[in-house]
C-alpha positions in Angstrom: 4.0 -53.0 30.8 2.5 -50.3 28.6 0.5 -47.3 30.0 -3.3 -47.5 29.8 -4.7 -46.2 26.5 -6.6 -43.4 28.3 -3.5 -41.9 29.8 -1.7 -41.9 26.5 -4.6 -39.9 24.9 -4.8 -37.4 27.7 -2.1 -35.1 26.4 -0.9 -32.4 28.9 -2.0 -28.8 28.3 0.7 -26.6 29.9 -0.9 -23.4 28.7 -3.7 -23.8 31.3 -1.3 -24.2 34.2 -1.4 -21.6 36.9 1.7 -20.6 38.9 2.6 -17.5 40.9 5.8 -17.0 38.8 3.9 -16.5 35.6 0.7 -14.7 36.8 -0.4 -11.5 35.0 -2.5 -10.3 32.1 -0.8 -9.7 28.7 -1.8 -7.2 26.0 -1.2 -9.5 23.0 0.0 -13.0 22.4 0.2 -14.8 19.1 2.2 -15.4 16.0 3.9 -13.3 13.3 4.8 -13.9 9.7 2.7 -17.1 9.3 3.1 -18.3 5.7 -0.3 -18.8 4.2 -2.2 -18.5 0.9 -4.9 -15.9 0.7 -7.7 -15.4 -1.8 -8.0 -11.8 -3.1 -10.5 -10.4 -5.5 -9.2 -8.5 -8.6 -10.9 -5.6 -10.2 -13.3 -7.8 -12.1 -14.3 -9.8 -9.1 -12.3 -12.9 -9.8 -10.5 -14.6 -6.9 -6.7 -15.0 -7.2 -4.5 -16.9 -4.7 -1.6 -15.0 -3.3 1.2 -15.9 -1.0 0.9 -13.9 2.3 2.5 -13.3 5.7 -0.1 -13.3 8.5 0.1 -12.0 12.1 -2.5 -13.3 14.5 -3.0 -12.2 18.1 -5.3 -12.3 21.1 -4.8 -10.7 24.5 -4.3 -12.9 27.6 -6.8 -11.2 30.0 -6.8 -14.2 32.3 -3.9 -13.5 34.7 -3.8 -17.1 35.9 -3.4 -18.8 32.6 0.1 -19.5 31.4 -0.6 -19.0 27.7 -3.0 -19.1 24.8 -3.7 -21.9 22.3 -1.7 -20.8 19.2 -2.6 -23.9 17.2 -6.3 -22.8 17.4 -5.4 -19.5 15.8 -3.4 -21.1 13.0 -6.2 -23.6 12.2 -8.8 -20.9 12.1 -6.7 -18.8 9.8 -6.3 -21.7 7.4 -10.0 -22.5 7.5 -11.0 -18.9 6.6 -8.3 -17.3 4.5 -7.7 -20.2 2.1 -11.3 -20.7 1.2 -13.0 -17.3 1.0 -11.9 -14.1 -0.6 -10.4 -11.5 1.7 -13.1 -9.1 3.0 -13.9 -7.2 6.2 -16.9 -9.3 6.9 -14.9 -12.4 6.7 -12.2 -11.0 9.0 -14.8 -10.1 11.6 -16.0 -13.7 11.6 -12.5 -14.9 11.9 -11.7 -12.6 14.9 -15.0 -13.7 16.6 -13.8 -17.3 16.3 -10.4 -16.3 17.7 -12.2 -15.0 20.8 -14.7 -17.9 20.9 -11.8 -20.4 20.9 -10.3 -18.5 23.9 -13.5 -17.7 25.6 -12.0 -17.9 29.1 -8.7 -16.2 28.2 -9.2 -13.3 25.8 -11.3 -10.3 25.0 -9.4 -8.7 22.1 -8.2 -10.1 18.8 -6.4 -8.8 15.8 -5.0 -10.0 12.5 -2.6 -8.5 9.9 -2.1 -9.8 6.4 0.7 -8.7 4.0 1.0 -9.6 0.3 1.7 -8.3 -3.2 -1.3 -7.5 -5.3 -0.7 -8.1 -9.0 -2.5 -5.9 -11.6 -2.1 -6.1 -15.4 -1.5 -2.7 -16.9 -1.7 -1.6 -20.5 1.1 0.3 -22.1 0.6 4.0 -22.8 0.8 3.9 -26.6 1.6 0.5 -27.9 -0.5 -2.6 -27.8 1.6 -4.3 -25.1 0.8 -4.8 -21.4 2.6 -6.1 -18.3 2.2 -6.8 -14.6 2.5 -4.3 -11.7 3.0 -5.5 -8.1 1.5 -3.4 -5.3 2.5 -4.1 -1.7 -0.7 -4.4 0.4 -1.3 -4.7 4.1 -4.7 -5.5 5.5 -5.5 -5.4 9.2 -8.5 -5.9 11.4 -9.2 -5.8 15.2 -12.1 -6.8 17.4 -12.5 -5.6 21.0 -15.7 -7.2 22.2 -18.1 -6.0 19.4 -16.0 -3.0 18.3 -14.6 -4.0 14.9 -12.1 -2.0 12.8 -10.8 -2.8 9.3 -7.8 -1.1 7.7 -5.8 -1.3 4.5 -2.4 -0.1 3.5 -1.1 0.4 -0.1 2.1 1.5 -1.7 1.9 3.0 -5.2 5.0 3.9 -7.3 4.9 6.8 -9.7 7.2 9.3 -11.5 7.6 12.9 -10.5 9.3 15.8 -12.4 10.3 18.8 -10.3 8.6 22.1 -11.3 11.5 24.2 -10.1 14.0 22.2 -12.1 11.8 22.5 -15.1 11.6 26.3 -14.9 15.4 26.4 -14.5 15.9 24.2 -17.5 13.5 26.3 -19.6 15.5 29.4 -18.7 18.8 27.8 -19.9 17.1 26.8 -23.1 15.9 30.4 -23.6 19.4 31.7 -23.0 20.9 29.2 -25.5 18.2 30.2 -28.1 19.0 33.9 -27.7 22.7 33.1 -28.2 22.2 30.8 -31.3 19.6 33.1 -32.9 20.7 36.7 -32.5 18.0 39.4 -32.6 19.4 41.0 -35.7 19.6 37.8 -37.7 16.5 36.6 -39.7 14.7 33.7 -38.1 14.6 30.6 -40.2 11.8 28.1 -39.3 13.6 25.0 -40.5 16.7 26.1 -38.6 14.7 26.5 -35.4 13.1 23.1 -35.8 16.5 21.5 -36.3 17.9 23.3 -33.3 15.0 22.1 -31.1 15.8 18.6 -32.1 19.5 18.9 -31.2 21.4 18.4 -28.0 22.9 21.9 -28.7 19.5 23.4 -28.4 18.0 21.4 -25.5 20.9 22.2 -23.2 19.1 21.3 -19.9 16.4 18.9 -18.7 14.5 18.9 -15.4 15.2 16.2 -12.9 12.7 13.4 -12.4 12.6 10.5 -9.9 10.8 7.4 -9.0 8.3 8.3 -6.2 6.0 6.5 -3.8 2.7 7.1 -2.2 2.0 5.1 1.0 -1.7 5.0 2.0 -3.2 3.9 5.3 -7.0 3.6 5.1 -9.6 3.0 7.8 -12.8 1.6 6.3 -16.4 2.5 7.0 -18.9 -0.2 8.2 -19.8 -2.4 5.4 -17.0 -1.3 3.1 -14.9 -3.8 1.1 -11.2 -4.0 0.3 -11.5 -2.2 -3.1 -7.8 -2.6 -3.9 -8.0 -2.1 -7.7 -10.4 0.8 -7.4 -8.1 2.6 -4.9 -5.0 2.0 -7.0 -6.8 3.3 -10.2 -8.0 6.4 -8.4 -4.6 7.3 -7.1 -2.8 6.6 -10.3 -5.4 8.6 -12.3 -4.9 11.7 -10.1 -1.1 11.4 -10.1 -1.1 10.8 -13.9 2.4 9.3 -14.1 2.4 5.8 -12.7 5.5 3.7 -13.5 5.1 1.5 -16.5 5.6 -2.2 -17.4 6.1 -3.1 -21.1 7.7 -0.1 -22.8 8.4 0.4 -26.5 9.8 3.7 -27.9 6.3 5.1 -28.4 5.4 4.3 -24.8 8.5 6.0 -23.5 7.7 9.1 -25.5 4.2 9.1 -24.1 5.6 8.8 -20.6 8.0 11.7 -21.3 5.0 13.8 -22.4 2.9 12.9 -19.4 5.8 13.9 -17.1 6.4 17.2 -18.9 2.7 18.1 -18.7 2.4 17.0 -15.1 5.1 18.7 -13.0 4.6 18.2 -9.3 6.3 18.6 -5.9 5.6 16.1 -3.2 3.1 18.6 -1.7 1.2 18.5 -5.0 1.1 14.7 -5.0 -0.1 14.5 -1.4 -2.9 17.1 -2.0 -4.1 15.2 -5.1 -4.4 12.0 -3.2 -6.0 13.8 -0.3 -8.8 15.0 -2.6 -9.4 11.5 -4.0 -9.6 9.9 -0.6 -11.8 12.7 0.9 -14.4 12.0 -1.8 -14.6 8.3 -1.0 -17.5 7.7 1.5 -16.1 4.2 2.3 -13.0 5.6 3.9 -13.5 7.2 7.3 -9.9 8.1 7.9 -6.6 8.1 6.0 -2.9 8.8 6.3 -0.9 9.6 3.1 2.9 9.8 2.8 4.1 11.0 -0.6 7.9 10.6 -0.9 9.9 11.8 -3.9 13.2 9.9 -3.9 15.2 12.8 -5.3 17.8 12.5 -8.0 19.2 15.9 -7.1 20.3 15.0 -3.6 20.6 11.9 -1.5 17.6 12.6 0.8 13.9 12.3 0.0 11.3 15.1 -0.2 8.2 14.0 1.8 4.7 15.3 2.4 2.3 13.8 5.0 -1.5 14.4 5.2 -4.3 12.9 7.2 -8.1 13.2 6.9 -8.1 15.1 10.2 -10.6 13.0 12.1 -10.6 13.6 15.8 -8.7 10.7 17.5 -7.7 9.4 14.1 -4.4 8.9 12.3 -1.6 11.2 13.2 0.8 12.6 10.6 
């Protein structure tokens, strides 16, 4: 004899069970690394779909409930992130729905979204272009009506050491003095040929791939201006890594590095000035790391905006 239809439909909800063995409030309960498509606006305001990893959490303030409804969080994520471009206003609505769906259980909600942001970059000198991928992390939290939106970016660039450049110039000077004695007449063509030879340029400064990691806290009403932030940082650093490279592009890159010597301290201060001037950023943390070719450890500089109670270096 089959069970009545009503009993089949009434599925058990173990999350609502109360038992002395599992009583107590929890700071956060949810899911990490949810695979989900997300819509992101590019620099021209067009929406592009990217593959993301999403973390979603609420607290469990009800000490008598056994657990939360994780499926509700997942379905809300899918409903919001797959249909509207990523923005702080949308994340605020999403977190409010997190809490509304757990009205008797939770008072705090947060979400974190990680993805790679693709931007097409023109070559320095040739007519070519290519794609650059920038790791991005967007996060938002809601505690009652206190909403906070944050963004993280990583930007790769090239850095040439000023100290190494000075030492290389000194060696070139010494070689010049040796190859062109003071008493001998100076022949312009001979000097030009010497400058173009490996015998003349006996030393070069060391350069390395470097990275700037930014953590940004946004002002009320600000948007995730990913392309604008990337452009601003790359413009102030002046030596972003390249995509499509022909010989003329490589030469232009060598020129940019030679005219733009910098320590990690210089890079951090340049980024600091750019972010300080942005009224949409209320706090920031910058980590400039030069992955040295001279030795196996990195040279690193950290700087924050210095807001009371804000990010710590």
